[in-house]
C-alpha positions in Angstrom: -15.2 4.2 -6.1 -11.6 4.6 -5.1 -9.5 1.6 -6.1 -8.2 1.3 -2.6 -11.7 0.5 -1.3 -11.8 -2.6 -3.7 -8.3 -3.6 -2.5 -9.6 -3.6 1.0 -11.7 -6.6 0.1 -9.4 -8.4 -2.4 -6.1 -8.0 -0.4 -7.4 -8.2 3.2 -10.8 -9.8 3.7 -10.6 -12.3 0.8 -7.4 -13.8 2.2 -9.2 -14.7 5.4 -12.2 -16.2 3.6 -9.8 -18.4 1.5 -7.7 -19.5 4.4 -7.3 -23.3 4.5 -10.0 -23.8 1.8 -8.9 -27.4 0.9 -9.6 -28.4 4.5 -13.2 -27.1 4.6 -14.2 -27.0 0.9 -16.6 -30.0 1.3 -19.0 -28.0 3.5 -22.7 -28.3 2.9 -24.5 -26.4 0.1 -26.2 -24.1 2.7 -22.8 -23.0 4.1 -21.4 -22.5 0.6 -24.3 -20.2 -0.3 -23.5 -18.2 2.8 -19.9 -17.8 1.6 -21.1 -16.6 -1.8 -23.3 -14.1 -0.1 -20.4 -12.8 2.0 -18.4 -12.0 -1.1 -21.3 -10.4 -3.1 -22.5 -8.3 -0.2 -18.9 -7.1 0.6 -18.4 -6.1 -3.1 -21.7 -4.2 -3.2 -20.9 -2.3 0.0 -17.4 -1.4 -1.2 -18.5 -0.4 -4.7 -21.6 1.5 -3.5 -24.0 -0.7 -5.6 -27.7 -1.3 -4.9 -28.6 -4.5 -3.2 -30.9 -5.6 -6.1 -28.1 -5.4 -8.7 -26.9 -8.6 -10.5 -24.4 -10.4 -8.3 -22.7 -12.0 -11.3 -22.3 -8.6 -13.0 -20.8 -7.1 -9.8 -18.1 -9.8 -9.7 -17.3 -9.2 -13.4 -16.9 -5.5 -12.9 -14.8 -6.0 -9.8 -12.8 -8.7 -11.6 -13.3 -11.0 -8.6 -13.9 -14.7 -9.4 -17.1 -16.3 -8.0 -16.4 -18.1 -4.7 -17.5 -21.5 -6.0 -15.1 -21.4 -8.9 -12.4 -19.9 -6.7 -12.8 -22.7 -4.2 -12.5 -25.3 -6.9 -9.4 -23.6 -8.3 -7.7 -23.6 -4.8 -8.6 -27.3 -4.4 -7.0 -28.1 -7.7 -3.9 -26.1 -6.7 -3.6 -28.3 -3.6 -4.0 -31.4 -5.8 -1.2 -30.2 -8.1 1.1 -29.6 -5.0 0.3 -33.1 -3.7 1.2 -34.6 -7.1 4.7 -33.0 -6.9 5.4 -35.2 -3.9 7.1 -38.6 -4.1 4.9 -41.6 -4.7 5.5 -42.9 -1.2 4.6 -39.6 0.4 1.8 -39.8 3.0 -0.4 -37.2 1.3 -0.3 -39.1 -2.1 -1.1 -42.4 -0.3 -4.0 -40.8 1.5 -5.2 -39.2 -1.7 -5.4 -42.6 -3.4 -7.2 -44.3 -0.5 -9.6 -41.5 0.4 -13.3 -42.4 0.2 -16.7 -40.7 0.4 -20.2 -41.7 1.7 -22.7 -40.4 -0.8 -22.3 -36.6 -0.9 -20.2 -36.6 2.3 -16.6 -36.2 1.4 -13.4 -36.3 3.4 -11.2 -33.3 2.4 -8.7 -35.3 0.2 -11.5 -37.1 -1.6 -13.2 -33.8 -2.3 -9.9 -32.3 -3.6 -9.6 -35.3 -5.9 -13.1 -35.0 -7.3 -12.7 -31.3 -7.9 -9.5 -31.9 -9.8 -10.9 -34.4 -12.4 -10.6 -31.9 -15.2 -7.0 -31.1 -14.4 -6.3 -34.8 -13.9 -7.7 -35.5 -17.4 -5.4 -32.8 -18.9 -2.4 -34.3 -17.1 -3.3 -37.8 -18.1 -0.4 -38.1 -20.6 2.0 -36.0 -18.6 3.9 -36.3 -15.3 4.1 -33.5 -12.8 7.7 -32.7 -12.0 8.9 -33.6 -8.5 10.8 -30.5 -7.5 13.8 -31.2 -5.2 14.4 -29.0 -2.2 17.1 -26.4 -3.0 19.8 -26.0 -0.3 22.9 -23.8 -0.4 22.2 -22.6 -3.9 24.6 -20.0 -5.4 22.6 -17.2 -6.8 23.0 -16.1 -10.4 23.9 -12.6 -9.5 27.1 -13.8 -7.7 28.4 -15.2 -11.0 28.3 -12.1 -13.1 25.0 -12.3 -15.0 23.3 -8.9 -15.2 21.0 -6.9 -17.3 22.0 -4.1 -19.6 20.1 -1.7 -21.8 20.9 -1.5 -25.5 18.1 1.1 -26.2 18.4 4.7 -25.3 14.9 4.8 -23.7 15.5 1.6 -21.7 11.9 0.6 -21.8 10.5 -2.9 -21.3 7.2 -2.0 -22.9 7.0 -2.4 -26.6 3.2 -2.2 -26.8 3.2 1.5 -26.1 5.7 2.3 -28.8 4.6 3.9 -32.0 5.7 2.7 -35.5 8.3 5.4 -35.7 9.7 4.6 -32.3 9.8 0.9 -33.1 11.8 1.8 -36.3 14.2 3.8 -34.2 14.6 0.9 -31.8 15.4 -1.4 -34.7 18.0 1.1 -36.0 19.6 1.4 -32.5 19.9 -2.4 -32.1 21.3 -2.6 -35.7 23.9 0.0 -34.8 24.7 -1.9 -31.5 25.3 -5.1 -33.5 27.5 -3.4 -36.0 29.5 -1.6 -33.3 30.1 -4.9 -31.5 30.9 -7.1 -34.4 34.4 -8.6 -34.0 34.4 -7.6 -30.3 31.5 -9.5 -28.6 29.3 -12.5 -29.3 25.6 -11.6 -29.6 22.9 -14.2 -29.2 19.2 -13.7 -29.9 17.0 -16.1 -28.0 13.2 -16.6 -28.2 10.6 -19.1 -27.1 7.2 -20.0 -28.5 4.0 -21.8 -27.4 1.5 -23.1 -29.9 -2.2 -23.0 -28.9 -3.0 -21.0 -25.9 -1.0 -20.0 -22.7 -0.1 -23.7 -22.1 0.7 -25.9 -25.0 3.5 -27.4 -27.2 6.6 -25.2 -26.7 10.1 -24.8 -28.0 12.9 -22.3 -28.0 15.6 -21.1 -30.4 18.8 -19.1 -30.4 20.7 -17.3 -33.2 24.4 -16.6 -32.6 26.4 -13.8 -34.2 30.1 -14.9 -34.0 33.2 -12.7 -33.3 34.6 -12.5 -36.8 32.5 -10.1 -38.9 32.9 -12.1 -42.0 31.7 -15.4 -40.4 28.0 -16.4 -40.8 25.6 -16.7 -38.0 24.6 -20.1 -36.5 21.2 -21.2 -35.3 19.9 -23.8 -32.8 16.5 -24.8 -31.7 15.2 -27.2 -29.0 11.9 -28.6 -27.9 10.7 -27.7 -24.4 7.6 -29.8 -23.8 4.1 -30.7 -24.8 2.5 -28.7 -22.0 4.6 -25.6 -21.1 4.1 -21.9 -20.6 5.6 -19.1 -22.7 7.7 -17.9 -19.8 9.2 -21.4 -19.5 10.1 -21.4 -23.2 11.6 -17.9 -22.9 13.8 -18.9 -20.0 14.8 -22.1 -21.8 15.7 -19.9 -24.8 18.1 -17.9 -22.6 19.6 -21.2 -21.4 20.0 -22.4 -25.0 21.6 -19.1 -25.9 24.2 -19.7 -23.1 24.8 -23.2 -24.3 25.3 -22.2 -27.9 27.7 -19.4 -26.8 29.7 -21.8 -24.5 30.1 -24.3 -27.3 31.3 -21.5 -29.6 33.9 -20.2 -27.1 35.1 -23.8 -26.4 35.4 -24.3 -30.2 37.7 -21.3 -30.4 40.0 -23.1 -28.0 41.7 -19.9 -26.8 42.0 -18.1 -23.5 41.0 -14.4 -23.3 43.3 -12.0 -21.4 40.7 -9.3 -21.3 37.1 -9.7 -20.3 34.8 -10.7 -23.2 31.1 -9.7 -23.2 28.4 -12.1 -24.2 25.0 -10.4 -25.0 21.9 -12.5 -24.8 19.1 -10.5 -26.5 15.6 -11.5 -25.3 12.2 -9.9 -26.0 10.6 -11.2 -22.7 11.2 -8.8 -19.8 9.6 -11.3 -17.3 12.2 -14.0 -18.3 15.0 -11.6 -18.0 13.8 -10.5 -14.5 13.4 -14.1 -13.4 17.0 -15.0 -14.4 18.7 -11.9 -13.3 16.9 -11.9 -9.9 17.5 -15.7 -9.4 13.8 -16.5 -9.1 14.3 -20.2 -8.4 10.6 -21.0 -8.3 9.8 -19.3 -11.6 12.8 -20.9 -13.3 12.6 -24.4 -11.8 15.2 -26.2 -9.9 16.6 -28.2 -12.8 16.8 -25.3 -15.2 18.2 -23.1 -12.5 21.1 -25.5 -11.9 21.7 -25.6 -15.6 21.9 -21.9 -16.1 24.1 -21.6 -13.0 26.5 -24.1 -14.4 26.6 -22.5 -17.8 27.3 -19.0 -16.4 30.0 -20.5 -14.2 31.8 -22.1 -17.1 31.6 -18.9 -19.2 32.9 -17.0 -16.2 35.9 -19.3 -16.0 36.6 -18.5 -19.7 36.7 -14.8 -18.7 33.3 -14.2 -20.4 30.7 -12.0 -18.7 27.0 -12.7 -19.5 24.7 -9.7 -20.2 20.9 -10.0 -20.6 19.4 -7.3 -22.8 15.7 -6.6 -23.6 14.7 -5.9 -27.2 11.2 -5.3 -28.6 9.5 -8.2 -30.3 8.3 -8.1 -33.9 10.2 -4.9 -34.6 12.0 -6.1 -37.7 15.2 -7.0 -35.8 16.7 -9.7 -38.0 18.2 -12.0 -35.3 15.1 -11.8 -33.2 12.8 -12.5 -36.2 14.9 -15.6 -37.1 14.8 -17.0 -33.6 11.1 -16.3 -33.4 10.4 -18.2 -36.7 12.6 -21.1 -35.7 10.8 -21.4 -32.3 7.4 -21.0 -33.7 7.9 -23.6 -36.4 9.3 -26.2 -33.9 6.4 -25.4 -31.4 3.9 -26.3 -34.2 5.8 -29.5 -34.8 5.6 -30.3 -31.1 1.9 -29.6 -31.1 1.4 -31.9 -34.1 3.6 -34.5 -32.4 6.0 -34.7 -35.3 8.9 -34.4 -32.9 9.5 -35.8 -29.5 9.3 -33.5 -26.5 9.4 -33.9 -22.7 6.1 -34.9 -21.1 6.9 -33.4 -17.7 4.8 -30.5 -16.3 6.1 -28.1 -13.8 4.1 -26.9 -10.8 3.9 -23.4 -12.2 2.7 -24.8 -15.6 0.0 -26.8 -13.7 -1.1 -23.6 -12.0 -1.4 -21.8 -15.4 -3.5 -24.7 -16.6 -5.7 -24.3 -13.6 -6.1 -20.6 -14.2 -7.3 -21.3 -17.8 -9.8 -23.9 -16.5 -11.1 -21.5 -13.9 -11.5 -18.5 -16.3 -13.2 -20.8 -18.8 -15.7 -21.9 -16.2 -16.3 -18.3 -15.1 -16.8 -17.3 -18.8 -19.4 -20.1 -19.3 -21.2 -19.0 -16.2 -21.2 -15.4 -17.3 -22.4 -16.3 -20.9 -25.4 -18.1 -19.6 -26.2 -15.9 -16.6 -29.9 -14.9 -16.7 -29.1 -11.5 -15.1 -26.7 -8.7 -16.0 -27.6 -8.6 -19.7 -26.7 -4.8 -20.1 -23.4 -5.3 -18.3 -22.6 -8.3 -20.5 -23.0 -6.1 -23.6 -20.3 -3.7 -22.2 -18.0 -6.4 -20.7 -18.5 -9.6 -22.6 -15.3 -11.3 -21.3 -14.5 -12.1 -17.7 -11.2 -11.1 -16.3 -11.3 -7.7 -17.9 -9.5 -5.1 -15.8 -11.7 -2.1 -15.2 -9.9 1.2 -14.4 -11.7 3.0 -11.5 -11.4 6.7 -10.7 -9.8 7.8 -7.5 -12.9 9.6 -6.4 -15.3 7.2 -4.6 -18.4 9.3 -5.6 -17.4 9.2 -9.3 -16.5 5.5 -9.0 -20.0 4.6 -7.6 -21.7 6.4 -10.4 -19.4 4.6 -12.9 -20.3 1.2 -11.5 -24.0 2.0 -11.5 -23.7 3.0 -15.2 -22.1 -0.3 -16.0 -24.8 -2.1 -14.2 -27.7 -0.1 -15.8 -28.9 0.6 -12.3 -28.5 4.3 -11.7 -30.8 7.0 -10.1 -31.8 8.3 -13.5 -35.5 8.5 -14.3 -35.4 5.6 -16.8 -33.8 3.2 -14.4 -35.9 4.4 -11.5 -39.1 3.9 -13.6 -37.9 0.4 -14.5 -37.4 -0.5 -10.8 -40.7 1.1 -9.7 -39.3 4.1 -7.8 -40.4 6.7 -10.3 -43.7 7.5 -12.0 -42.2 8.5 -15.4 -39.1 7.6 -17.4 -38.9 11.1 -19.0 -36.2 13.6 -18.3 -37.1 16.9 -16.7 -36.0 18.6 -19.9 -39.0 17.0 -21.6 -37.3 15.9 -24.7 -36.5 12.2 -24.2 -36.3 9.3 -21.7 -33.6 10.0 -19.1 -31.2 7.2 -20.0 -27.5 7.3 -19.4 -26.9 8.1 -23.1 -29.4 11.0 -23.0 -27.9 12.3 -19.7 -24.3 12.1 -21.0 -24.7 13.1 -24.6 -27.8 15.2 -25.4 -29.6 16.6 -22.4 -29.8 20.3 -22.7 -29.6 20.9 -19.0 -25.9 19.9 -18.9 -24.5 21.6 -22.0 -21.8 23.4 -20.1 -20.7 20.3 -18.2 -20.7 18.4 -21.5 -18.4 20.9 -23.1 -16.0 20.5 -20.2 -16.2 16.7 -20.4 -15.6 16.8 -24.2 -12.5 19.0 -23.8 -11.1 16.9 -21.0 -11.8 13.7 -22.9 -10.2 15.0 -26.0 -7.1 16.2 -24.1 -6.7 12.8 -22.4 -7.0 10.9 -25.6 -4.6 13.1 -27.4 -2.1 12.6 -24.5 -2.5 8.9 -24.6 -2.2 8.6 -28.4 0.2 11.4 -28.9 2.6 9.2 -30.9 -0.1 7.4 -32.8 -0.9 8.3 -36.4 -4.6 7.5 -36.0 -5.4 10.0 -33.2 -7.7 12.1 -35.5 -9.5 9.0 -36.8 -10.0 7.8 -33.2 -11.4 11.1 -32.1 -13.6 11.2 -35.2 -14.9 7.7 -34.5 -15.9 8.8 -31.0 -17.6 11.9 -32.4 -15.5 14.1 -30.3 -14.1 17.3 -31.7 -11.8 19.8 -29.9 
């Protein structure tokens, strides 16, 4: 199944099905069942799957959330948006006064009922009321830009081997040594304890201009319910604050341009700041970063954001990470005070966690799709489909344990025997792929191609031979 065929549903048809969901989400059970059937039948048609295959397994393979859970998620998102309005806003007033008659809901009451779990999680917090931004000066206009301190310029540390990580660490150490006494270098980091949303903090480590002067550190709480991205952006802002205080403490004017390097291991935070993504940053934090950059610019200091790999043995980054992680744990244990405000983006992240957990519970107790559950135990797993539709259909049917092989056909009643025509064993997917004597030539080609692909992917990994050996593949 070509991936573009699946995109046809997820990017085109699904948008039409979800249009204005909060307004009609309280439809009858009969109508909701029809909506479920629309999604399942579309996915089966697109993926070339038999009509009797498990609907839950099909949704897991396609990584498309069940419509009931998705409708609940969209209703909760609408609830979160309403909570960002002022208390005297009409929608908040209607939300508090909406009623129901038995199982007949008005739209706002249904939204409120569907959002009980989110409301419970937000019981001790307040959703931030975001002001409307008008005539905002973008960060790019005040000389904040990204630079690369690594020769490969990559933002992906996960694909780097141990040797490459060591080389990255040496390059950054060389960069720090070459800029000592010429530029201020700040390492920033953020940390969240317990899950994607939780107690968060940030930290910054500043390397001053004089080479003989010791570094300084600063840490700050971000909130009780924040995301990792929020903490990373707060870390960049903290780094700018620490640098500004340092330059003001020097009490001197620079005749030539000074460069301030903010080292961060989060490429998404760097992109949000450098591209002036107001909605990812948040209005308040955006204004703060804008003001800090303006003050540094007035001092003839240019701000540079640079990505570095995390957990690569870089001393400044490791120090900032330890400080942020320790303070995040204190925030989680409520040993220190932290803001109780929740941004809209954080509320959406909390909703995503709630929805995925609901989907996982449904998948764990689903009476059908047992074979697929053994292969894909966790929902939200991204399956890589081949470009060829014919191969993709066969791949999906293998995952569903519902192929045209004799064993599956015998189980569904469309074949008289489960035995393979070679006469040696039942024609299962394992027998067909690994041991059937009729396909020895094709299996040799498959083995060679698989070995080549794995050796290409793990060319820089030291455990390539062990991996190939564990898969019982030899070149």
